[in-house]
N, C-alpha and C positions, 0 to 999 in steps of 0.2 A: 594341292598346297601352293604351287607356284602361282596359280590364278588368284588364290586368296592373298598371297603376299603382294602381288601387283595391285589388286584392288585396294588393299589396306594402305599400301604406299601412296597410291594416287590420292586417296582420301586424306591421308595425313599431310601430304604436300598441299592440297587445296586448303586445308584448315590453317596450315602455317602461312599460306599466302594471304588468306583472309585476315588473320591476326596482324600480319605485317602491314597489310593495307590500311588497317586502322590508324597506324602512325602517320600515314600520308593523308588520309581523309580528315582525321580528327585533330591532328597536331598535338598540342599540349593536353587536350582532353583524352587522348589515347590512354594515358596512364590510369585515369579513373575508370575508363571503359574496361580496360584489361583487368583492373582490380575486381570489378564487379563480375566479370566473366569467370575469373579464377575462383572467386568466392562461391558463385553458383555451381561451378564444376565441383568444387570441394564438398559443398553441402550435398550435391547429388551423389558423389561417391560415398559419402558418409551414410546416406540413407538408401543406398543401392540394395542392401539386404531386404529392407521393407518394400522397396519398389519391385524387387524380384518376387517377393512373396505374394504381392497383390497382382502383378502383371507378368508373371513368369510365362504366361501363354501368349505374350506379345513377342514379335520377332526380335525386338530390341531388348527384351527381358526387363522392361520397365525403366530403361535408361533415362528417357526424357521425363517420365512421371516422377522418378526419384528426385530430380532437381526441385520440383515444386514441393514434394514431400519434405525435402530438406529445409526449404525456406519456411514452409508452413509449420513443420514440427518444432524446429528450434525457436522460431519466432513466437509460436503459441506458448511454449514453456516459459520463455522470458516474460511474456505478457502476463501469464498466469501468476508466476512467482512475484512479479512486481505489483500486480493488483492486490495480491494477498500480503503485501508488505514484507515479504521474505527476503527479497533482493532489491537492489536499485537498478534503474534502467540506465545503464551506462555501457561503454564499450567493453569493459572487462567482463561484466555479467554476460553480455551477448556472446563473447568469445568462449568463456568457460562453459556456459550452458550448451553451446553448439558442439564443442569438443566432447563433452560428456555424453551427449545423446548420439553423436556419430559413433563413438566407441561402444555405447550400449547396443547400437544396431548390429555391429560386427560381432560383439560378444554373444548376443542372442543367436546370431547366424551360426557360429561355430559350436554353440552348446546345445543346439536342437537338431533333430533329425530332419533332413531335407529330402524332398522328393527328387526324382531324376530330373524333372522339369526345372527345378530350382538350383541344380548343381552347375555352376559355371556357365560359360557362353561358348557356343560353337562358332565356327568361322562365319557362317551366314548371319548369326546374331550380332557378332562384333561389327560386321560391315553395316548392318541395319542401324546399330547404335551410332556408328560414325556418320551415317547419312543424316540421322536426326540432329547430331551435334553440328554438322555442317550447315544445315538449314537454319537451325536456331541462331548460330553465330552470324550467318549471312543476313538474316532479317533484323536481328538485334543491331548489327552494325549499320545496315542501311537506314533503319529508322533513326538511329542515333545521329548519323550524318545529316539526315534531312531535318531533324529537330534543331540542329545547330544553325539553321537558316532563320529560325524565328524562336529563340529560346526563352523569351521573356515570360515571366510569371505575372502577366499583366493583361487585363481584359477578361471578359466573361466572368467565370468564378475562380480564376486562378489565385486571386488574393486569398480566398478562403482556403484552398488546397495547400498553398504554400505556407499560409499562417498556421494551419494544423501541423504541418511538418516541423516548422520552426518552434512551435510551442512544445512539441514532444522532444525535439532535439535539445531544448534547454532543460527539460524536466527530467528528474530522476524518479518521479512517481507517475503512476497511471491510475485513472485517466488524467491526462495533463490538464492544466488550467485552460479554460476557454479564453482565447486571446481577445474575444469581443464581448466578454461578460465577466468582468473582474470578480474574483471570489467564488466562481462556480466552475466545475469541471466541464469538459466537452460533453454536450448532450446530442451527439449525432453519431452516425455510423463511421467511426474514425479508423476502422480496422485496416482499410486499404492504405491510408497514409501512415498508419503505424508500421506496417511491414516495410514500407519505403524507408522509414526512419530506422527500423531495426537493421536493415542491410547497410544503411549509412553509418550507423554506429559500429556495426561489426567490421566494416571495411575502413573505418576511420577516415571517411571522406566528408564532403560538405554538401548540405542541402541545396546550395546554389546550383550544383551540378547534378546531384542525384534526383532532384525533382524531375528533370528531363530523363535521366537514365531509367527511372522506375517505369515511366510510361512507354519508353522504347523497349525495355525488357519485356513488359507485358505484351507488346505488339509482336515481338519475336516469338514468344510462346503461343500467341494466338494464331500463328501460322503453323508452327511445328506440331503442336498437340493435335489439331484436326488432321494434319498430314499423317501422323503416326497412327491415329485411330482408324481413319478410313482406308489407309493402305492395309492395315491388319484385317479390316472387315472384308475387303476384296480377296485377300489371301485366304481367309477362312472360308469365304464363299466357294472358292475354288477347291479347297481341301474337302469341304462337305460333299462335293461331287466327284472327288478323286481326280480333279483336273490338275495339270501342272501350273505352277505359278508363272504369271506373265507380267510384262511391264505395265499392264492395265492398272495394276494396284498402285504403282507410283503415280500414274496419271490421275487416278481418282484422288490420291492423297494430295497432290498439288492443287487440284480443283477445290478440295475441301479447305486447304489452307488459304487459298485465294478467296473462296466464298465467305469465310469467316472474317478474315482480317483485311481484305483489300476491296471487296465488292460494295456497291451501293444497292439501290433498288431500281425498279423499272422507271421511276419518275425521271431519273437522270437520262436513261436511254430515250424515252419518248419525248419528254419536255425539253431536256437539255440538248438532244441531238436530232432525233427524227423530225420533230415539228419544225425546227429551224431549217433543216435540209429541204423539207417540203415547201416552206415559204420561199426559199431561195430558188428552187427549181421552177416553181410556178409563178415567181415574181409577185408573191402575195405580200401585203403590208406586214412589217415585223411587229407592230404594236409597241406597247410601252413595257412589256415584260422582258426582263433580262435575267437569264439563269445564273445563279451562283450556287456553289456546292452545298451550302446549308439548306437551300430550298427543298432538297430531297428529304430532309428530316422534319420539315414543317410545311407540309402540303395540305393534309386533311384539316379543314377548318380555317385555312389561311387564304386559299385561292379557290373560290372567292372567300373573303374574310367573313366569318360567322362568329356567333357567341359560343363557339365550341372549338377553340384552338387546341390542337393536340401536338404531341411529339412522337415521332417514330424514328428514333436514331438507330444507328448500327455501329459496330466497332471501328470501321475504317474512319468514319467521321470523327469519332472520339480521339483516335490516335493522331489525326491531323490537327484537330482543334487544340489538343494539349492540356485540357483540364484533367486533373488527377482525381476524379471522383470515385465514390464507392463502387458504382456499377462498372467502371472501367477496370480498376484493379481486380475486381472479383472475376473478371473474364478468365484470369489466370487459374483461379480455384475451381470455377464451375466446369471449365474444359477438362481439368484434371479429374474431377468427380465423374464426368461423363465417361472418360476412359476407364476409370475403375469400375463403374457400373457395367460397362460392356464386358470387361474382364470377368466380373462376377457371373454374368449370364453365360459366358463361354465356359467357365470352369464348372458351373452348375450343370450345363448341358453335357459336358464330358464325364463328370463324376457322379451324376445322379444314379441311384440304384433303386431297386424295387423295395418299397416300404411295406412291412408286414401290417396286417389288419389292426393289430392291437398296439402298434408302436407309438402312437401319439400320446406319450406319457411324459412325466416330469423330466426324466433323463434325456429323452429325445428333444424336448423343448429347450433344456439347458444347453445342449450341444448346438442346436440349430439356430437359436435366438441369441443367447447371452454370450456364447463363446465363438461365434462366427466372426472372423477377422474383417470380412467385408462389411458386415453390419456395423461393427465398431468404427471402422473408418468412415463409413457412410454417415453415421451419427456425428462423428467428429466434424466433418465438413459442414453438415447441416447446422451444427452448433456454431461453427465458425461464421457462417453466413448471418447469424444473429447480429454480429457487430461489424461485419464487412459490408453487407447489403441485405437487409432483412427480407426484401422482396424475394430474394433467391432462396431464402429458408423455405418459404411456402412453395415456390415453384419446384424446387428439386426434392422436397419432401414428397410431392405428388409424383413427379417424373420417376424418381428412384423407387417410389412405392410401387409403380407399375412393374418395374423390373423385378422387385422382390416378389410380387404376386406371381409373375411368370416363373421365377425360380422355384417357388413353393409348389406351383402346379406340377413342375417337372418331377418333384420329389414323390408325388403321389400318382403320376400319370399312368403307371402300370397296374394300378388297382382296377378291378373289373367293374365295380359299382361307380358310375359317373356321379351320382349324388354324393357318395362318400368322398370322391375326389374333390368335388366342389366344397363340401363341408370342411374337410381337413385343410384345404388351401385357404379358405376364409379364416378359419381359426388360427392357423399358424401365422398368416399375414397380419391378423389383428394383434397377436403377441409382438410381432416385429414392429408394427406401427407404434405401439405403446412404448416399447423399449427404445426405439430410435428417438421418439419425441422426448422422453424423459432424459435419456442420456445427452441428447443435443442441448437441452436446456441446462443440464448440469455443466456441460462444457462452457456454455455462454453465461453462466451465473455471475461471474465477476463484472460482466458488462450490464446485464439486465437488472442487477441489484441496484444500480445507481442511475439507470436510464429511464426517462419519462417518455413514453410513446407519444408521437405527434399525430398518429392516426385518429380520426374522429368518427370512425364507423364506416359502414358500407352504404352506398347510395345506389338507387336505381338509375340507370342511364336513360334519360329522356332525350338526349341528343345522340344522333347516330351518324356514322360516316356516310357521305354520299357514295352510293354503290360504285360509280365509275372511279372515284378516288381510291376507295378500298381495293378494288380489283387491280388498279394500276400499281399500287404499292405491293399487294400480296398475291396477285393473280397467278404469276408463274409458279410460285411456290405451292399454292393451293392446287393448281392443275397437276403439277408433277406428283404431289403427294397422293392425290386421288388416283392418278394413273398407276402409281406404285401399288396402292391397295388393290385396285381392280386387276392389274396385271398378275400379281402373285396369287390372288384369289382364283382367277380364271385358270391359271396354270395348275393350281392345286386341285381345283374341281375336276379338271380334265385328266388328272393324275399324271400330268406331264412333269411336274416338279412338286417337291414337298416344301413346306414353309419351315425353313431351318431357323436356328437361333439367331443368325445374322439378320435375317429378314424380320424376325420378331423384334429385335432391337430397333430396326428401322421403323417398324410399326409404332413402337413406344415413342420414338422421337417425333414421328409424324402426328400421332394423336395429341401428344403434349403441345407441340407447336401450334396445331390447329386450335386447340383449346385456348392457348394464350392470346391468339389474335382475335378470337371471338368474344372472350370475356369482357373487354372494354366496350363492346357494343351492348352489353347487358347490364353490367354493374361497374362501379368504380369505388375506390377508397377515398373517402372524404378528407379534405385538408383545407388549408387557408386559401387555396386558389380556386374556389368554386365559381367565382364570378368570371366567367369567360374561359376558364381553363379547367373545368371540373374533371374531365377525363384525361387531362394531359399527363399527369404523373403515372396514373395507372397504365395507360397505353404505353408510355415510355418504358417503364420498368418491365412490363410483361412481354411486349413485342421485341425488346432488345434481346431477350433470351430466345424467343421464338426465331428470330433472324438467324442466330447461330445454329439452332437445332435444324432449321430448314437447310442451311448451307451444308451441314454435315450429311444430312439425308440425301440432298440432291446430288452431291458428289458421288455418293455410293450408288444412287439410282441411275446415273448416267451410264455407268459401266454395267450394273446389275440388269437393268431393263434391256440393254442391248443384247444380252445373252439369253433373253426369252426366246423360246421356240415360236416361230411364226409371229403373231402379234404385230403385223406390219403397220397397222394404224397407230398403235401405241408408240412404236419406234419412230414413226414419222413426226408425231407430235413432240416426242422427246427431243428429236433433232432441232426442232424449232425452239423448244425451251432451252436447249443447250446454247444456241446462238444468243438468245436473250440473256442467259446467265453470263456468258462471256462478255456481252455488252455491259452488264452491270459491273464487271471486274475492271472495266476501263474508268470507272468513277474515280479510282484512286489517282489516276494521272491528272484529271481535271482538278481534283481537290488539292493535291500537292502543289501543282503549278499555281493555282489561285491563292493559296495561303502562304507558301514558302518562297515563291518566285522561281528563279532560274537555278534549280538545284544541280544542274549539270556544270555549273561554273564554280569550282572549289574556292575561287577567290572571294565569293560572296558568303562563304561560311563564317558565321559570327562566333561560334563556340557554344558551349553548353551552359554558360553562366546565366541562370534565370533572373539574376538581379542586375545584369549589365545595363538594362534599360533605364535604371534610375538616373544616371548622369544626363540622359536626354529628356526623359518624360517627367522626371522629378528633380531637376538640377538644383533646386533650392533646398531639397531635403536629402539628397543622396549622401552627402558627407556626414550629416547628422545621424542618418540611419546606420551608416557603416560604423560610426563612432559607437553607437549603442551596441551593435553586434560584437565589437571588439572589446568593449570595456565593461559592459553590464552582464553579470552572470545571474543564473537562476531565472525566476519569473516574477520580478517586482512589477507592481502596477504602474503604468504610465498613462497620463491623460493626453488625449488628442481630440481633434474635432470629429464629430459623428455625422454620418450622412446616410443616404439611401443605398440600397444594394446595387451592386454593379457600378458604383461610382468610384472616384479617386480617393474618397475618404477611407480612413483606416489604413492608409499606406504604411504608417509606422508600425502598428501592431502586426499587420500582415507580413511585413518584410523582416521583422525581428522576432515575432512570436511572443513579445511581451504583452501581457493582458492589459486591455484598456477598459474603461468603465462601461462603455456600450459601443457595439459595432454596427455592422450593416443591419438596417431596420427589419426588412422582410425576412432575412435569414434567422435573426434571433427570435422574431415572432414565430416562425415555423418551428424552431428548435425548442423554444420555451413555452410557447402558447400562453404567455402571461403579458398581455398588453399593458396592464396597469403598472407592473414593475418596470417594464421596458420604457414606457413613457416617463415614469418617475425618474429613472436614471438619466434620460435625456435632459430633463429639467434640472437635475443636479449638476450635470455637466455645464449647462448654460450658466447656472448660478456661480459655479466655481470660476469660470473664465470672466464673468462680467460684474459680479457683486462688489459692493463697497464694504460689506460687512465682514471684517476679518475673522471674527469669532465664528460666525456661521460657516465661512469657507473652511476654516481649520477643522471644525467638527465634521463637515462633509468629507474632507480629505481623510480624516481619521477613520470615519465609518467604513470607507472602502480601501483602507490601507494603501493609499496612494504614496508612492515614493518619488515619482518624477512627473514633471509637467512639461509638455512639449508645446512650443509656440513657433508656428511657421505660417506660410501664406494661407493655407486653408483655415487655420484657426482665426487669422485676422479677417479673412473674407466672411466667415460665418458669425463671429462674435465681435462685440465691441470690447476687446480684451482690456481688462484692467491690469496693465503691465506693472504699474507701480505696486499694487497689492501683491501680485503673484511673485514679483522679485523679492518682496519683503519676507516671503515664507521660506526662503532657502537661498542657495547660491547657484549661480550658473556654472555648470560643469562642462558645458559645451556651448559655443556660439560661433556662427559663421563669421567670415571676414568682415562682413558689413554689419553684423549684429542683428540682422533681420530674423534669422532663425536661431533659436537657442533652446537649451534644455535646462530646467531648474531641478536640482535635487533638494527635496524638502528636508528641513532640519527636524531632528527628533523632538 
């Protein structure tokens, strides 16, 4: 007991120090950081009964998973009720729904019979939960501090992400209006930004700060969830063999967290470090190539440049870059699902029983398919992916399907007839697949009912990655995975070891990841980027998930393979791969330094305000944009100049969330796939700003319910603005000191 009290006291003190440090590192931003942490902690406590029901076989009893379940469960219910027009999307709704569902969790807990495994937490489990909390706060705080050195929602696709959040922040209905296509709702996977806004409204904070907090929170979970999972896998591996637990589990967990959230690929190690060292040592010409951290995400098809440019990003690059895209926020949810899938396998292994010959009947199917809580939660997350990042719907339907097949096999494994085992496994897995698919689509129905898919079918990949490039990016992971398969198979064949459920989970991850990196070499999903970038999006979305699966598997393998009896050659190769892996983890240092500057100097910390850049980069618009955010409520339509994607155009709609007639060209082309209407809107915009025909202009303004017209330097640069006509249509409700920038509110 004394040892437990000391351990608990030390952890509590460390947590208090971390939270106190936030006030020093973040300054005024510490308040919103602590609000979010308390909110996440509260949601986690509220959903702890569900977390324990699903992950009671984890050492932390589902403490970390409960946090994500709390965010997901309450956020989903608010979204569902709002989409069904039962409630409004505002702070009060978010708070009431959250409280109701947290109370329901605890009510169900006390009104149902619990297994011994689900009753309370022992001392070791409390310490394990504290460990997870410490790691989460540490990385959440560290990433938040780093983000404050470059907080602006400006550059790459940040205008889009910030605009999505602002549009939803203004709106009390969902889907919110598309800020770049007036009169139409968002037609993209807005789920990630929705959850960011849900937490923003729940905590009554501002998007200007929470845009950055959302991505740093995801980065924190991207370390702690793999840590908790792989630590548990190593502990379970030891338990399977009746070995005592060792610190190797914590080491493996740290490697997993680093591999998922901090590491890059071998392109950084070889091209960014080894080759420059070789040139320097042997006094070779440096050439004209200069490594920059994004190069590791755009190597295949770029160097040398070919008509097959691809993308192979990974989470650490996303966290540094700062775009709040669908695939980034979904890291939070897919890692949680992977943890739940592992818990399902573990529980199935522990609880499976001999199934009688005639037991595959209606009652059995109802119990095993329709009433299985793991299947219900699996279907829920798969359905969630429909509107957070659809690619993950397909990926994890298959990956989770492998796990379900394995669990179903265990249910019949003690039958004597192998053909009967196979038959029953296939039949039951088929029922599961149908049920999960149907249920997932029901969960996603409020989104899919109004969503027009942008995919244009499947194409055969005629372009392929150069072998040396492919192996440079994926070689270490592929070699380690193959070694893992060979090592455990050889040990099993020699009857030195059995293949336990932990290894089978590793096999599922390995097979899934290998498939994901091979698919883009065979086929791709067709879209508008076929000219020169045909495989880019397919490779991007598939290999992003493969990277995380490989990282989790490799962290487990480094410890697992070392415990193999004999197998000296495999161990030698593994040591080499471990060195390479650790080298890739240094990527984060290069990336952070290149992007954020000297983060060791707190005086250069700028804060979390994602809009602070306006006064410098858009000094002629900053005051007008802030006036709109302070004085205009709801989602009235405002006109501004339109331009190409990734440009400075649409700065007003992006920073305010107010819908404009038409926005970034390529983005709306992708989302709508209607070039005729897109080009027509552009011509309408040109007509309104330049025409002398007052009646025609009034008709066009009325057609699109325009309430405000913005005139600034980009409008003047792009159009020959007929200011006399525009000013006759209403009155100026805002104008700058010089009168150069102004906003007209149209008269009814």
